[in-house]
N, C-alpha and C positions, 0 to 999 in steps of 0.2 A: 183701310185707307182714310186719310183725313178728308173732310168735306171740301176743303179749299182747293183740292186737286181734281175734283170730279169733272169739272168742265174741260180742263186742259188735257186730262188723260184721254178723254174721248176723241181728241183731235190727233192723237198719235197713231202710227201704224200699229195694228193689233198685236203683232208679235212683241213689239217694244212695250206697249201698254201692259201686256200680260206679265212681262218680266219686271216692270216697274211697280206694279200694285203692291207686292209684298214689301218693297223697300219703303214705300210711302206710308208707313204705319204711323201709329200715334206718337212715336218717339222721333220721327224724322224731322230734322231741322236744317236740311240742306247740304249735309255732308254725305258723299258717296266715295268709297275707297277705290283704290286703283284696280283691285281685282274685280270688284263689282262693275266698274266701268268696262274692263276688258270683256267680262261676261255679257254685258248689255250690247257692246259693239258686235260681238260674235253672233249673238242671237238675232240682232237686227241686220246683220251683214252690212255694216257701215264702218268706214274709218272712224277713229275716235273723234277727230275734228268735226265730222258731220254729225256724229251722235250728239256731241255737246251742243251744237246748234239746235238739234231736235229737242233737247232738254230745256231750252230757254223758257218755254211756257210754264214749266214747273217752277223755275226760279221766279218768274214774274208773279206767280200765284202767292209768293211770300210777301208781296208788297202791301203797304198800308198808306195809301195816298188820299186822305180825305179832302185835301185842298185841290190838287190838280186832277184827281181821278185818272191819272195817267200811270199805268203800271209798267215799270221797268224791271227786268230781271238781268242779273249778271252772274257769271260763273268764273271763279278764279281757279286755274289749274296749277297746283303746286309742283315743286320739284319732285315730290314723292310720287306724283301721279294721281293723288287724291284730288277731288274737286270740291269746291266750297261755294255754295250758292249764296246770293245776296239779292236784296231788292230795296227799292226806295221806300222810305217812310217819311211822313209829315205829321206834325203835331197840330191838331185843330186849333185855330185861333191864334197861333203863335207866329212870330216872325219867321220868314223863310230860311234864315240862316240856321235854324234848328233842324232843318231837313237833313236826311241822310240819303246820299245818292247810292244807286244800286252797286256801282263799282266799289265805293267805300265800304258798303255792307259786306260784299264778298271778300274784299281784301282783309278787312278786320276779322272776319270769320276765320280765314286762313291763318292770320297772325295769332289769334287766341288759341288756335288748334296746334300751334307749334311749328308751322311752316317757316322756313328760313329763306325761301325764294319762290317767286311766282313766275311761271314761264308763259302762260297764256291768260288772256282775259276774253271771255266770250260774252257778248252783250246784245240785246235785241234792238238797241238804238245807238246811233253814233255817240261816243262819249263827248260830253260837254267840256268846255275849257277847264272848269273846276276839277273834273275827274281826270283829265289828261295831266294836269299839274300834280294832283294827288298821286297818280301812278308813277310820275317821274321821281317821286321821293323814294321809291322802292329800290332794293338791291337790283342792279342791272336794269333799271327802269326803262331806259331808252330802247332796250332790245326785246322787251315784252311784246309778244305778238297779240294784236287785237283782231278778233274774229267777229264779223258782222254778217247777218243774213244776206245772201246774194252778192257778197263781195269777197275778193281774195284777202287772206290774212296779210296784214302789214304790221311792221314794228311800230311802237309808240313814236319813234323818231319821225315817222311819216305824218302822224297826227299832231305832233308837237315839235316842229323844227325850231332851230335856234333856241333850244330850251334853256331855262334858268332852273337850276336845281341845287341839291345839297353841296356838290363840289364847288359851286360858285361862292359858297359861304364857308368853305374849308371844312365841311363835314365829310369824314371818311368812313363812317359807319352808318349807312342809311337805314331807312325803315325796313324792318324784318331781320336785320342783322341782330346778333345777340346784344341785348342791353342788360346791364346789371348795376343798379344804383343802391347803395347801402344807406339805410335809415335806422334811426333809433326810436323805438316805441315799445313801451311795456304794456302789453294787453293780453288777456286770455280770451277775449271775445273772438270766436271763430270768424265772424263776418269782417271784423276790423283786420284780423290777421290776413284774410284773403285779399282785402283791399290793399294792404301794405305790400303783399307779394306782387300784385299786379302793378302797383305804383313803381316798384323797383325795376319792372320790365318795360315801363312806358318810354315813349320816344319824344323828348322835348329838348333837342339840341340848341334851339334858338333862344329859349327863355329859361331853361332849366327848371321849368314848373312841372316837375314829375308828379303825376296824379293818376288816380283810379277811382272808379265808382263801383260799388256792389249794391245790387237791388235784391231784396229778399221778398218772396211771395208768401202768401198766407199758409201754404203747405210746406214752407221751409226751404224751397228751392232758391238758389242764388244765381244771379246773372251779372256778369262783370263787364267793365269796359276800361280801357287804358287810353291815356292821352296820346295822340299821334299827330305831331306837328308837320307842317309843310313849309318849305323854303319860301313859298309865296304867301305864307301866313293864313290868308282867308280859307284855303281848302283844308286847314287843320281839322281833325275830327276829335270832338270832345268826348271824354269818357262816358258822360251820361248818354249821349246819342249812341255810342257804341253798345252800351248796356241795354238801352231800349230796343235797338236793332236786334240784339240777341234774343230778347224776349219775343219779338214779333216772329223771328225765324222759328222759335220753339212753340209758336201758336198760343202764346199766353197773352191775356188781356192786361192792360195797364192798371185796371181796377184791382187786380190781384196783388199789387205792390203793398207790402206791409211795413217795410223799413228800407231806408236809403242812406248809404254812407259815402261821403267823399273824403278821400285822403289826399293831401297835397303837400308838397315840400314848402318849408318856411323860407327857403332861399330862392324861390322862383321870382322872376321879374314881373309876373302877372299872377292873378288869382282867378280860378275858374268858378268860384262859389256863386257869383251872381247869375251867370249863364246857366249853371247847373240847377239852381233853385227854380229859375224860370221854366226850364224844361220839365223838371219834376212836377211842379205845380200844374203844368198843363196836362200832365199824364195821370196824376193821382193826388188824393188829399192826404199827403204824408209830409212831415217835416224832415228836412235834410239834416243829417248828423255830419258836421264838418270837423275834421280832425287835421291839424297841422303837424307835420312831422319834420324832425331835424335830421340832416344828413350826418352820417358817422364821420 
């Protein structure tokens, strides 16, 4: 079991802790499949909703908040029944807009894993306005059930009444629905090809600035992020922040970054290169490779 879970596992009922320890191995990065969830619920003799609330300390242990020192954990339950944990991260010394909220981390985890809809968000603190707006960008966002400790589950519409969202800007394919954008790029570099693949799946209906980041660590592992825009603009999640969040979930240190690539569309209304370089330089002493791609 990873050291970061030692404290929180000791707070769980013994039967649940015993079942969780083998799952929280060195490869664990916050994903538990539907069958494992069913097995955990049966062992702990808990309904799934109550089980997921019990698992929030595990999610919060994934956090990296050097500025606030406030640990927030979130769990996104996908249509598949799988769960995806996420937690807040902050970049030391950098502007707060570089932070990733726990709900964003969990949602991006589900998106990168191929989920096409999220049915429940479980979080240990009431979602801030930023996160409520980000969740409203999702497929069936207003109906997503929000679960908080010691409160009955309520739909997002309860927390975000009179909401402004994608449909107000005539967007009919919201975040998590299938996106496929075609770009032309001749490269045999596996890392650039990976970035191109993720850029083609990115969500940028308001600026058409389709983009992705891939980070490579010194052992050759890669961590990716795609751009995910919001109708309210500011809650948009940058691909670099998504990639850094993935690294933290996998228990990797930013000092391990060996290479960083940003791929973005030449036809976008904005460029992410400045913000991406700022975040990268706060995390690691690596220069950003910036590649501009043309749509087909």
